[in-house]
C-alpha positions in Angstrom: -93.1 -13.5 70.5 -95.1 -14.3 67.4 -94.2 -12.2 64.4 -96.5 -11.8 61.3 -95.3 -9.9 58.2 -97.5 -8.8 55.3 -95.3 -8.6 52.2 -96.4 -7.4 48.8 -94.4 -9.8 46.6 -93.5 -8.2 43.2 -93.7 -10.2 40.0 -90.5 -12.2 39.4 -89.6 -12.8 43.0 -89.2 -16.3 44.4 -91.3 -17.0 47.6 -88.2 -18.3 49.4 -85.1 -16.8 50.9 -82.5 -18.5 48.7 -82.4 -19.8 45.2 -80.6 -23.1 46.0 -79.5 -25.4 43.2 -79.1 -22.7 40.6 -75.5 -21.6 40.1 -75.0 -17.9 39.6 -78.8 -17.3 39.7 -79.9 -13.7 39.4 -83.5 -14.4 40.4 -84.8 -12.2 43.1 -85.7 -13.9 46.5 -87.4 -12.8 49.7 -83.9 -12.0 51.1 -83.7 -9.1 48.7 -86.6 -7.4 50.5 -86.9 -8.9 54.1 -84.2 -9.0 56.7 -86.1 -10.3 59.7 -84.5 -13.4 61.2 -86.6 -16.5 61.9 -89.6 -15.8 59.7 -90.8 -18.1 56.9 -93.5 -17.9 54.2 -96.9 -19.3 55.1 -97.6 -20.8 51.7 -96.4 -20.0 48.3 -97.0 -17.4 45.6 -95.6 -18.3 42.1 -92.8 -16.4 40.5 -95.1 -14.9 37.9 -97.8 -13.9 40.5 -97.9 -10.8 42.7 -99.4 -9.6 45.9 -99.8 -10.8 49.5 -97.4 -13.2 51.0 -97.6 -13.8 54.8 -94.4 -14.7 56.7 -94.3 -15.8 60.4 -92.0 -17.3 63.0 -94.9 -19.3 64.5 -95.2 -22.8 63.0 -98.8 -23.3 64.3 -99.9 -20.0 62.6 -98.0 -20.9 59.5 -99.9 -24.2 59.3 -103.3 -22.5 59.9 -102.6 -20.1 57.1 -101.2 -22.5 54.5 -103.0 -25.8 55.2 -106.3 -26.1 53.1 -108.0 -28.1 55.9 -108.2 -24.8 57.9 -110.2 -23.4 55.0 -108.7 -19.9 55.1 -110.0 -17.9 52.1 -107.5 -16.5 49.6 -108.8 -13.8 47.3 -107.2 -13.0 44.0 -107.6 -10.1 41.5 -107.2 -11.8 38.1 -106.9 -10.2 34.7 -108.0 -12.8 32.1 -107.8 -12.8 28.3 -111.2 -12.3 26.8 -114.6 -11.1 28.1 -115.6 -13.8 30.6 -119.3 -14.6 30.6 -121.8 -15.8 33.2 -121.6 -19.4 32.1 -117.8 -19.5 32.8 -118.2 -17.7 36.1 -120.9 -20.2 37.0 -118.5 -23.1 36.2 -115.9 -21.5 38.5 -118.5 -21.2 41.3 -119.3 -24.9 41.0 -115.8 -26.2 40.9 -113.6 -26.9 37.9 -112.3 -30.3 36.7 -108.5 -30.1 36.6 -106.0 -32.9 35.9 -105.6 -33.4 39.7 -109.3 -33.5 40.3 -112.3 -31.2 40.9 -111.6 -28.0 42.7 -113.8 -26.8 45.5 -116.4 -24.2 44.6 -115.0 -20.7 44.4 -116.6 -17.3 44.9 -116.1 -15.3 41.8 -117.4 -12.0 40.3 -116.5 -9.9 37.3 -115.1 -6.5 38.5 -114.0 -3.2 37.0 -110.3 -2.9 36.5 -108.8 -2.4 39.9 -106.5 0.5 40.8 -103.3 -1.5 41.1 -99.6 -0.6 40.9 -98.1 -1.0 37.4 -96.6 -4.4 36.8 -92.9 -4.6 35.8 -92.7 -5.9 33.2 -96.2 -5.0 31.9 -98.4 -7.8 30.7 -98.6 -8.5 26.9 -101.4 -6.4 25.4 -103.0 -7.5 22.2 -105.2 -4.9 20.6 -107.4 -7.5 18.9 -108.1 -9.4 22.1 -110.1 -7.9 24.9 -109.5 -8.6 28.6 -111.3 -8.2 31.8 -110.9 -8.7 35.6 -112.4 -11.0 38.1 -112.2 -11.4 41.9 -111.8 -15.0 42.8 -111.8 -16.6 46.3 -110.6 -20.1 46.9 -110.2 -22.2 50.1 -107.5 -24.6 48.8 -104.0 -24.0 47.3 -103.0 -26.4 44.6 -100.1 -25.6 42.4 -100.9 -22.8 40.0 -104.6 -23.4 40.8 -106.1 -20.0 39.8 -104.3 -20.0 36.5 -105.4 -23.6 35.7 -109.0 -22.8 36.8 -109.3 -19.8 34.5 -107.7 -21.7 31.6 -110.1 -24.6 32.1 -113.1 -22.3 31.5 -111.4 -20.8 28.4 -109.9 -17.6 29.8 -106.1 -17.7 30.3 -104.7 -15.5 33.2 -102.7 -12.5 32.1 -102.1 -11.0 35.6 -102.6 -12.6 39.0 -102.6 -10.5 42.3 -103.3 -12.2 45.6 -105.2 -9.5 47.4 -106.0 -11.2 50.7 -105.6 -14.2 52.9 -108.4 -14.4 55.6 -108.7 -10.9 57.1 -105.2 -9.9 56.0 -104.9 -7.7 52.9 -102.1 -6.2 50.8 -104.0 -2.9 50.6 -101.7 0.0 51.3 -98.5 -2.0 51.0 -96.5 -1.2 47.9 -94.8 -3.9 45.8 -91.5 -4.9 47.5 -92.6 -3.5 50.8 -93.7 -5.2 54.0 -95.5 -4.4 57.2 -95.2 -6.0 60.6 -98.7 -6.9 61.8 -97.5 -8.4 65.2 
């Protein structure tokens, strides 16, 4: 029977079940939250990112979710440093040149600050530097891609929350909690 788990990964949690190779590591892993045998993450979410991580016991489903050739959209809510303007949003929409090549065009809009859970630890706030939020959807998954894209257009990422993958969303799932979809 295929299992699919929606997990709201908190900040500072590794997207794997063990922290191999690090003696006496105190880093949190998926095993601190999920005790379901035979499921594995479909893709990654960086240690310093939060939000939706899908886990499944179905290798075919895992490949469809994680492999960019299947073009499954991944939507992020991103807090950036500074007041991002239309020219930078347009650059993101057209694709951004990174060291490993041009990204595919993204869907992006500036949004009002979303009603999210508090982050622990909170982001660094500088009174003299404004920030704002964008909703960004991509169809690929390069290493730290969203952070590199916003930095490339001059707006470093302060907080990154993956909100959805395809039709699956983290809405209604608190950080550190998971829900069995099937």
